[in-house]
LUMLOMI-96782 format. One record per residue: x, y, z of N, C-alpha, C in turn; residue in three letters; residue number from 0. Coordinates in steps of 0.001 Angstrom, whole numbers, padded with zeros to 6 digits, always signed. Layout:
N
+---------+---------+---------+---------+---------+---------+---------+---------+---------+-------+------+
!      nX !      nY !      nZ !     caX !     caY !     caZ !      cX !      cY !      cZ ! kelum ! nunu !
+---------+---------+---------+---------+---------+---------+---------+---------+---------+-------+------+
!       X !       Y !       Z !       X !       Y !       Z !       X !       Y !       Z !   ALA !  NUM !
...
+---------+---------+---------+---------+---------+---------+---------+---------+---------+-------+------+
% end
This chain:
68
+---------+---------+---------+---------+---------+---------+---------+---------+---------+-------+------+
!      nX !      nY !      nZ !     caX !     caY !     caZ !      cX !      cY !      cZ ! kelum ! nunu !
+---------+---------+---------+---------+---------+---------+---------+---------+---------+-------+------+
! -012611 ! +002768 ! -009965 ! -013663 ! +001635 ! -009717 ! -012319 ! +000719 ! -010521 !   UNK !    0 !
! -012805 ! -000580 ! -009888 ! -012510 ! -001823 ! -010610 ! -013260 ! -002328 ! -011184 !   UNK !    1 !
! -013129 ! -002139 ! -012500 ! -014581 ! -002432 ! -013386 ! -015299 ! -004478 ! -013425 !   UNK !    2 !
! -013601 ! -004884 ! -012591 ! -013760 ! -006722 ! -012541 ! -014926 ! -007066 ! -011399 !   UNK !    3 !
! -015022 ! -006575 ! -010382 ! -015925 ! -006664 ! -009791 ! -016576 ! -005545 ! -008943 !   UNK !    4 !
! -016265 ! -004254 ! -009778 ! -017268 ! -003329 ! -008574 ! -016548 ! -002511 ! -007742 !   UNK !    5 !
! -015247 ! -003429 ! -007450 ! -014871 ! -002334 ! -005699 ! -012839 ! -001671 ! -006012 !   UNK !    6 !
! -013478 ! -000618 ! -005124 ! -012431 ! +000400 ! -005406 ! -011147 ! -000435 ! -005155 !   UNK !    7 !
! -009785 ! -000050 ! -005356 ! -008467 ! -001229 ! -005086 ! -008514 ! -000189 ! -004111 !   UNK !    8 !
! -007468 ! -001264 ! -002942 ! -006872 ! -000466 ! -001667 ! -006175 ! +000665 ! -002021 !   UNK !    9 !
! -006152 ! +001938 ! -001010 ! -005184 ! +002637 ! -001105 ! -003741 ! +002846 ! -000844 !   UNK !   10 !
! -003374 ! +001150 ! -000148 ! -002226 ! +000792 ! -000032 ! -002367 ! -000083 ! +000077 !   UNK !   11 !
! -001297 ! -000515 ! -001146 ! -001021 ! -002139 ! -000784 ! +000097 ! -002956 ! -000268 !   UNK !   12 !
! -000294 ! -004460 ! +000701 ! +000712 ! -004588 ! +001244 ! +001033 ! -005688 ! +000761 !   UNK !   13 !
! +002474 ! -006334 ! +000242 ! +002843 ! -007572 ! +000277 ! +003924 ! -007899 ! +000866 !   UNK !   14 !
! +003538 ! -009088 ! +001854 ! +004356 ! -009781 ! +002723 ! +005272 ! -010733 ! +001709 !   UNK !   15 !
! +006479 ! -010646 ! +002309 ! +007664 ! -011533 ! +001363 ! +008516 ! -012104 ! +002030 !   UNK !   16 !
! +008502 ! -012804 ! +003513 ! +008814 ! -013391 ! +004265 ! +009517 ! -012273 ! +005180 !   UNK !   17 !
! +010977 ! -012486 ! +005069 ! +011145 ! -011135 ! +006238 ! +011387 ! -009465 ! +005141 !   UNK !   18 !
! +010721 ! -009280 ! +004277 ! +010386 ! -008413 ! +003305 ! +008936 ! -007825 ! +003603 !   UNK !   19 !
! +008508 ! -006644 ! +004206 ! +007086 ! -006210 ! +003800 ! +007455 ! -005345 ! +002496 !   UNK !   20 !
! +006843 ! -005163 ! +001510 ! +006391 ! -004040 ! +000532 ! +004993 ! -003390 ! +000941 !   UNK !   21 !
! +005531 ! -002110 ! +000960 ! +003690 ! -001136 ! +000847 ! +004029 ! +000087 ! -000532 !   UNK !   22 !
! +003013 ! -000242 ! -001017 ! +002774 ! +000189 ! -002811 ! +001598 ! +001043 ! -002398 !   UNK !   23 !
! +001737 ! +002395 ! -002421 ! +001219 ! +003892 ! -001892 ! +000394 ! +003310 ! -003876 !   UNK !   24 !
! -001107 ! +003349 ! -003914 ! -001973 ! +003083 ! -004919 ! -002788 ! +004835 ! -005127 !   UNK !   25 !
! -002549 ! +005300 ! -005228 ! -002499 ! +006692 ! -006028 ! -002567 ! +007360 ! -007014 !   UNK !   26 !
! -001735 ! +006564 ! -008135 ! -001473 ! +006900 ! -009237 ! -001952 ! +008209 ! -010041 !   UNK !   27 !
! -002729 ! +008236 ! -009760 ! -003938 ! +009463 ! -010671 ! -003372 ! +010815 ! -009911 !   UNK !   28 !
! -003296 ! +010608 ! -008255 ! -003124 ! +011505 ! -007776 ! -001195 ! +011897 ! -007540 !   UNK !   29 !
! -000914 ! +010923 ! -008236 ! +000946 ! +011148 ! -008395 ! +001288 ! +010669 ! -006418 !   UNK !   30 !
! +000217 ! +009669 ! -006509 ! +000405 ! +008859 ! -005189 ! +000378 ! +010235 ! -003663 !   UNK !   31 !
! +000228 ! +010973 ! -003743 ! +000036 ! +012178 ! -002974 ! -000704 ! +011824 ! -001193 !   UNK !   32 !
! -000100 ! +012650 ! -000062 ! -000518 ! +011819 ! +000461 ! -001753 ! +012259 ! +001041 !   UNK !   33 !
! -002811 ! +011244 ! +001750 ! -004351 ! +011868 ! +002186 ! -003960 ! +011674 ! +003327 !   UNK !   34 !
! -005373 ! +012058 ! +004052 ! -005396 ! +012077 ! +004916 ! -006172 ! +010258 ! +005200 !   UNK !   35 !
! -006632 ! +009939 ! +004408 ! -007374 ! +008039 ! +004286 ! -005799 ! +007713 ! +004087 !   UNK !   36 !
! -004822 ! +007897 ! +003214 ! -003243 ! +007063 ! +002906 ! -002844 ! +007168 ! +004285 !   UNK !   37 !
! -002701 ! +008532 ! +004889 ! -001617 ! +008174 ! +006095 ! -002423 ! +007452 ! +006829 !   UNK !   38 !
! -003714 ! +007312 ! +007740 ! -004057 ! +006139 ! +008174 ! -003995 ! +005053 ! +007852 !   UNK !   39 !
! -003754 ! +004993 ! +006574 ! -003671 ! +003117 ! +006441 ! -002240 ! +002920 ! +006048 !   UNK !   40 !
! -001630 ! +003996 ! +005935 ! +000219 ! +003969 ! +006746 ! +000643 ! +003466 ! +008175 !   UNK !   41 !
! -000579 ! +004374 ! +008606 ! +000220 ! +003960 ! +010452 ! -000278 ! +002791 ! +010647 !   UNK !   42 !
! -001234 ! +002893 ! +010194 ! -001868 ! +001162 ! +010741 ! -001334 ! +000145 ! +010262 !   UNK !   43 !
! -000797 ! -000156 ! +008882 ! -000322 ! -001120 ! +008312 ! +001222 ! -000922 ! +009301 !   UNK !   44 !
! +001673 ! +000533 ! +009772 ! +003252 ! +000198 ! +010270 ! +002819 ! -000004 ! +011593 !   UNK !   45 !
! +001856 ! -000052 ! +012512 ! +001564 ! -000689 ! +013933 ! +001116 ! -001897 ! +013544 !   UNK !   46 !
! +001145 ! -003062 ! +012563 ! +000443 ! -004334 ! +012354 ! +002462 ! -004535 ! +012242 !   UNK !   47 !
! +002859 ! -003855 ! +011454 ! +004694 ! -004285 ! +011109 ! +005186 ! -004266 ! +012359 !   UNK !   48 !
! +004943 ! -003295 ! +012854 ! +005759 ! -003561 ! +014367 ! +005512 ! -004592 ! +015483 !   UNK !   49 !
! +004651 ! -004863 ! +014912 ! +004439 ! -006095 ! +016018 ! +004329 ! -007347 ! +015374 !   UNK !   50 !
! +004847 ! -007227 ! +014443 ! +004943 ! -008421 ! +013489 ! +006599 ! -009101 ! +013703 !   UNK !   51 !
! +006567 ! -010249 ! +014362 ! +008501 ! -010477 ! +014600 ! +008746 ! -010986 ! +013639 !   UNK !   52 !
! +008631 ! -011438 ! +012358 ! +008582 ! -012077 ! +011274 ! +009649 ! -011087 ! +009889 !   UNK !   53 !
! +008842 ! -009924 ! +010319 ! +009295 ! -008636 ! +009087 ! +010662 ! -007976 ! +009651 !   UNK !   54 !
! +011539 ! -007513 ! +008605 ! +012678 ! -007626 ! +009360 ! +013363 ! -006520 ! +008243 !   UNK !   55 !
! +012325 ! -005605 ! +007023 ! +012599 ! -005133 ! +006032 ! +011670 ! -004397 ! +005448 !   UNK !   56 !
! +011644 ! -003641 ! +005177 ! +010183 ! -002541 ! +004733 ! +010497 ! -001711 ! +003757 !   UNK !   57 !
! +009966 ! -002033 ! +002472 ! +010115 ! -001331 ! +001512 ! +009148 ! -000448 ! +001201 !   UNK !   58 !
! +009125 ! +000863 ! +001044 ! +008276 ! +001586 ! +000669 ! +007828 ! +002638 ! -001255 !   UNK !   59 !
! +006871 ! +002181 ! -001808 ! +006793 ! +002070 ! -003272 ! +005227 ! +003510 ! -003813 !   UNK !   60 !
! +005570 ! +003931 ! -004705 ! +004437 ! +003942 ! -005167 ! +003668 ! +002995 ! -006213 !   UNK !   61 !
! +002499 ! +003787 ! -006471 ! +002069 ! +002873 ! -008034 ! +002173 ! +004243 ! -008977 !   UNK !   62 !
! +001895 ! +002929 ! -009873 ! +001969 ! +004149 ! -011589 ! +000958 ! +003710 ! -012021 !   UNK !   63 !
! +000961 ! +004928 ! -013199 ! -000361 ! +004830 ! -014472 ! +000205 ! +003698 ! -015145 !   UNK !   64 !
! -000796 ! +002489 ! -015193 ! -000464 ! +001632 ! -016591 ! -000901 ! +002460 ! -017853 !   UNK !   65 !
! +000027 ! +002220 ! -018960 ! -000680 ! +002331 ! -020067 ! -000907 ! +001260 ! -020967 !   UNK !   66 !
! -002346 ! +001613 ! -021162 ! -003790 ! +000894 ! -021630 ! -003938 ! +000712 ! -023493 !   UNK !   67 !
+---------+---------+---------+---------+---------+---------+---------+---------+---------+-------+------+
% end
């Protein structure tokens, strides 16, 4: 849970930077293992990116647990 607003952070984060789109798998506590929910989010994002004529580069990465 995100304690600031009480909402769960997105399982897949998307950052559009012009011609580059960055997808970040956001399950660091599970070492970004693929789940049905994450796979569905990835498929939806890829379907949307496929239709976006601006995106030419796609990069995927995984979130890490931040040291507090």
